[in-house]
C-alpha positions, 0 to 999 in steps of 0.5 A: 446727542452729546455723549460723555467720553469715558475712558476704560479705566473709569467705566466701572469702579470701588472701595473695599468694605462697602456693603453690597446692599440695596440702598438709595446710594446704588448706581446702575450702569446701562451700556448699550453696545453694537457689535462691530461689523465683521465681529464674530457674535460668539466671540463677542459673547465669550469676551463679554461673559469673561468681562462680566465674570470679573465684574461679578467677582468684585464685592461692590457689584450687586447684580448684573443682567444682560439683554438682547432686543427683539423689537426696536422703536427708534428706526435707527437701522441697527440690525437687532441681532448686533445690539446687546444691552447690559444693566449692572448695579453697584453699591454707590458711585465711588464703588462704580469708579473703583471697580472700573480700575480694578477690572481694567486690563487685557480681559476688558481691552479684548471685550471693548474692542469687539463693539461700539457704544450706542449709549453709556449711562450711569443712572439712579432712579429719578425718585431719590427715595426709591430702593431698587433691587435689580434682581427683582426688577429684571427677574430671570426665569419669569418670562418677563420682558424689559423695555428701555427708552433713552431720550436726549431732551436737548434734542427737542425744540423749545423744550419745556420741562414742566410740559414734559413732566406733565405729559410723561406722568399722564402717560405713565399713569395710563401704562400702569393701569394695564393688566399686563404691566409689572413695573416702571422706573424713570431714571436720571443720568449721572453721565449727561444731565440731558439724558433721561431713561425709562424702563418698563417691565411687562409680564411677557412678550405676549402681554406687551403685545396685548397692551399695545393692541388694546384700543382703549390704551392706544387712545389714552396714550395718544390723548396724553401726547407724550410719545407724539411730543417727546418721541424716543430719539436715542434708543428704544427696544423690547428685550429678552433676558439672555441669562438662562438656557434650555435643557439640551437633553430633554424637555419634560412634557408630562407622563405618557404625553405621546407628542405628535407635534411641537411648536414654540412661541414667546418662551412657551413650548406646546406639544399635542398628544396623539392619543388623548387630544390634550395640548401641554404647555411648558414655560421654557424660563421657569420649567413650569409644565401645565395642561393648556388644553385638556384631553378631549371628551368627544370622538376627536381625541387625537391632536396633531399639527400645531401652529401659532397665529401670531397676528391673532394670538391663537394656537391652532391645532388639528383634532382628528378622530382615531386613525387606524392607518387605513386610508380607506377608513379616514374620517374628517377631522377639524381645526381648533383655535385656542386663545393663547392667553387663556387656552379657551376655545375660540373657533372650530372649522370642520374639515371636508369628508375624509380629510385627516389633517396632518399638518397646518401652516399660515400664509402671509394673508393670515389664511390657514392651510391643512395638509390631508394625509389621505386618502386624497392628496389635497391641501385645505384652505381656511379663511378665518375671517369668513370661516370658509373652508375650501380645497386649495390644491387637490389630486389634479396638482399631482400626476403620480396617482399616490395619496396623502400629504406628509409635512407641509410648511409655508415658505414665508413668501409665495408657496408651500413645501409639501411631502408627498409620495416620497418627494418634496413638492413646491406648490406656488401661490398665485397672485390671486391666492389660488394654487398653481401646479405642484412642482417636484423639488430636485434634491441631492443627498437624500438618505431615508432610514430605509436606505432609499432616496425618498423624502419621508417627512412628517413634521416640517419647519421653515428656518431662515431664508432657504432652510427646511428641517423635517422629521422622518417618521415610520414607527412600524419598521422594526428597529427603526430610529428617526432622522431630522433632515436639513434641506438647503434650497438654492432656488424654489425647486432645487437644493440639497438634503442632509441628515442633520440629527439621527437616532431620535425615537419617533420624531413626528414633530419638529419646530425651529425657533429662538429662545434667549437669543439662541436658535433652537430646533425642538424635536419630539421624542416619543416612543410612539410604537410602544402601544403597538409593541414595536421599537421600544428603547428602554434607555430613552426617555419615552416622552419628551421634546429634545432641544438642539442648538442651531448656530449657523442660520441667519434669521434676523428680520431687521438686518439692514445690510444695504443702504437705509431709506426714509419712508413716508407712511400715512396715516399712522396710526391707521385703521384698515389701510395706509399709504407708503412712499419712499423718499428715494422715489424708487419702486418697492419690491415688497413690504413686510410687517412683523409683530413685536416678537419679530415674527413675520405676519404679512408680506406685500409684493409690490411693483410701484413707487406709491402704494395703498396697503390693507391691514384690515385683518390684523389685530390692533397693536404695534408692528415693524414695517420693513420695505425693500426697494427695487434698487436694493435699498431698504427702510423700516418704520413703526406702524400702529394699527388701531381699529 
């Protein structure tokens, strides 16, 4: 596209005494920035915040919002975690110009040296009568997400303005009819008359997924022909607002909550209650706390492990009968699946006789796996498509004669890490989905609270490409204080173990995720020993989830740091299968599918140039496909599934 070259002194500008109010004269500046290679992200953010503070100090600056994408549409090969977007409203165009001069200087120079523009547009709503308050449009603290699509109409062959408008309006009418749609604004650019911008607000990221998974909507927008005839050709992504942080000390999760496990998804924090089986949900943006699942009314009154099935929009929870800590008295529990939108119970799977589920996770094929705390040492597999419940790994996988598993986590590729008998084990998954023999992981540096070198793991979470965090939990040891450990793997069965967070009270659950562009570790703090008369610490909040910022783990699923290659995918949209070939004519190593929130939902391990891949078990919607080739190149594409 033709990009208007704008000098620094003209980027933002104003005249004194202009009224700062919403009017049809307002202009909105949309800078889409890519951080320069080698630039420290934290340094970029600090310089950005300093510059934005200058803007906001000017009386003609109305509102500023900052965003970062978590899903990109344009297949540009841009690492998503290197892109940042601003949206600033000014009283009028003259104000915009004047503020640019007023804020030029060293602070601006330092900031502009950290990035390159992907696009820079000065905008007004296409509807010349529309009055838009950016504070309401990009509303902080609501959990809403914001979609932007930038198009250069000069790039479309034989462009027909009337046809474009007819198809655009038909598409927008279909979009506006969706329950999860909040608002749409179409813009005209004052920077380049050939550039048009669309912005859509959805209730939240889960709502965006629901819209794009709806078969009726997919068929309707395909019928309009807008996205097919006028695809996004400059930049398009779904964004989270970056302003807004978590309470670093403690997330209140309710009185006497006794959290056993914790998980976070889409800006909501879920905690399970050991003593009554309830599950609480907290909106991390608004702070609103609610009961997602009420207390149990049957004998399954103890809620343990939690995980989110992203592909099917389900929250999975282990429900156990009260456990008296005597393995000989173990009674079978069950796994419940709840609708993430409503909290309604969707399905239940009974666990085998004597199986007390302690932990749960999901493999790349969407199967559920439950670790049994005892008396048996086993992992149970649940196929949610057939409802088959089978023993995946049992005592024959281990040779030590001990019982029960502790924490367990899928390594996102080919096996599970499981705590058992004071050791961390790796249980590989064979190509046919069966379990191979468990292998002891050789860890250096383990220091348990009892002074031993044992891995005493309860909750366990995967972080990045080779990092595991686990919570050490033994509330019946007098004077005990918990530890969160960090395991760094050098290969699948070798690594180091270090104390990462100390002096946590009963840290039975731990979960690694991100919120507003920052990685966090969520850790249960509940004085679980209180009902048993041990380890009460009056100065500590007895029922909360603590949040710890994690700044040194690379988790970008879209980081294309090697050569990008174009992919041929057919059909797209697809129903149950699709064919994939790279134009580089090189064999694939693996292909990954990600949901729109950046979560990995399926991995295909490959060894050929041309493959037919099955997606029959995935929900309808938009996915990002990321392919790895044998020669080190990578490629990615959007894949639409519509059954």
